[in-house]
C-alpha positions in Angstrom: 35.5 21.4 -10.2 34.0 23.7 -7.5 31.5 21.1 -6.5 34.3 18.5 -6.0 36.2 21.1 -3.9 33.2 21.8 -1.7 32.6 18.1 -1.2 36.2 17.5 -0.2 36.2 20.5 2.2 33.0 19.2 3.8 34.5 15.7 4.2 37.6 17.1 5.9 35.4 19.1 8.2 33.4 16.0 9.1 36.5 13.9 9.8 37.9 16.6 12.1 34.8 16.6 14.3 35.1 14.6 17.5 33.4 11.2 17.4 30.3 10.8 19.5 30.7 9.3 22.9 29.8 5.6 23.2 26.5 4.9 24.9 26.8 4.7 28.7 26.4 1.3 30.3 25.1 1.7 33.8 26.5 -0.5 36.6 24.3 -3.4 37.5 24.3 -2.5 41.2 22.0 0.5 41.8 24.1 1.7 44.8 27.3 1.7 42.7 25.5 3.5 39.9 24.2 6.1 42.3 27.8 6.6 43.6 29.0 6.9 40.0 26.4 9.5 39.2 27.3 11.5 42.3 30.9 11.5 41.2 29.9 12.6 37.7 28.4 15.8 39.0 31.7 16.7 40.8 34.0 16.1 37.9 34.5 18.7 35.2 34.6 17.8 31.5 38.1 18.7 30.3 36.7 19.7 26.8 33.6 21.6 27.8 35.1 23.0 31.0 31.8 24.5 32.3 29.9 21.2 32.4 30.2 18.1 34.5 30.9 14.8 32.8 27.3 13.9 33.6 26.0 16.6 31.3 28.7 16.7 28.6 28.2 15.1 25.2 31.9 15.1 24.5 33.6 11.8 23.7 36.2 12.3 26.5 33.4 12.8 29.0 32.0 9.5 28.0 35.5 7.9 28.5 35.7 9.6 31.9 32.3 8.2 32.9 33.3 4.7 31.8 36.6 5.0 33.8 34.7 6.1 36.9 32.3 3.2 36.6 35.2 0.7 36.1 37.0 1.9 39.2 33.8 1.8 41.2 33.2 -1.8 40.0 36.8 -2.6 41.1 36.0 -1.4 44.6 37.9 1.9 44.7 36.8 4.6 47.0 35.4 7.9 45.8 38.6 9.7 47.1 40.8 7.2 45.2 38.9 7.8 42.0 39.2 11.6 42.5 42.9 11.3 43.1 43.3 9.2 40.0 41.5 11.8 37.9 43.6 14.6 39.4 46.7 12.6 38.6 45.6 12.2 35.0 44.1 15.7 34.3 45.2 18.0 37.2 43.2 19.8 39.9 41.2 21.6 37.2 39.1 18.4 36.6 37.4 18.8 40.0 34.7 21.5 40.4 36.0 22.0 44.0 39.8 21.6 43.8 41.7 20.9 47.1 43.0 23.8 49.1 46.8 23.7 48.8 49.5 26.2 47.8 49.0 25.3 44.1 45.3 26.2 44.2 45.4 29.2 46.5 44.9 31.5 43.6 41.7 29.7 42.7 40.4 29.8 46.2 41.6 33.1 47.6 42.3 35.2 44.4 38.7 36.6 44.0 38.5 37.4 47.7 41.9 39.1 47.6 40.9 41.2 44.6 37.6 42.2 46.3 39.5 43.2 49.5 42.1 45.2 47.5 39.3 47.0 45.6 37.6 47.9 49.0 40.9 49.2 50.5 41.4 51.3 47.3 38.0 52.7 47.6 38.5 53.6 51.2 41.8 55.4 50.5 40.2 57.2 47.5 37.4 58.3 49.8 39.7 59.5 52.5 42.0 61.4 50.2 42.3 64.9 51.4 40.6 67.5 49.4 42.4 70.8 48.9 41.2 73.5 51.3 39.7 76.6 49.7 41.1 79.7 51.4 39.5 83.1 51.4 41.0 85.8 49.1 43.3 88.3 50.8 42.5 92.0 50.8 45.0 92.6 48.0 43.4 89.8 45.9 39.9 91.2 46.6 41.0 94.6 45.5 42.6 93.3 42.3 39.4 91.2 41.5 37.2 94.3 41.9 39.4 96.2 39.5 39.2 93.4 37.0 35.5 93.2 37.3 35.1 96.9 36.7 37.4 96.8 33.7 35.7 96.3 30.3 37.9 93.3 29.5 35.7 91.2 31.7 32.0 91.6 31.0 29.0 89.4 31.5 27.7 87.3 28.6 24.9 89.1 26.9 23.1 85.9 26.1 23.2 84.6 29.6 20.1 85.1 31.7 20.0 86.1 35.3 18.4 83.7 37.8 16.1 86.5 38.7 14.7 87.2 35.2 11.7 85.0 35.7 12.3 82.7 32.8 14.2 79.4 32.5 17.2 80.6 30.4 17.8 80.8 26.7 18.0 83.9 24.6 15.6 86.7 25.2 14.0 88.1 22.1 13.9 91.9 22.1 11.3 93.6 19.7 
């Protein structure tokens, strides 16, 4: 019973996996194939997201490569092919999306955050430190009284900087 359950779970897992991409068929014209490969490097795989469709093993990347080759064979320009992919998948499909209001966050967001952090550091550095004022004569007198009182006494385990040793308890015989 357990064995049949494990086999069934393995079969379901294998069916859920994405099918392998069909093998690429290069264009017969070497110049067209070079154009296609240049475009592949500029187009992001929508599954992998960090790889171009040239490097991605995903099935949809293979479909996108096939689509680009078909459009090149039909005589479309590189700009028209990019526009078609953006229409289908959005600006995200391009590694360098166009600069327009919808993509300003992508283009200018990191620079804006860096500038805001710099401004924040400048203001933090210029923040005024409280000035230390000298004690008044009355405060000096009161401090001297407190120091003479037995309520405030030096720590017996503390060493003086003039003792000649580096701190720690002094052992008396």
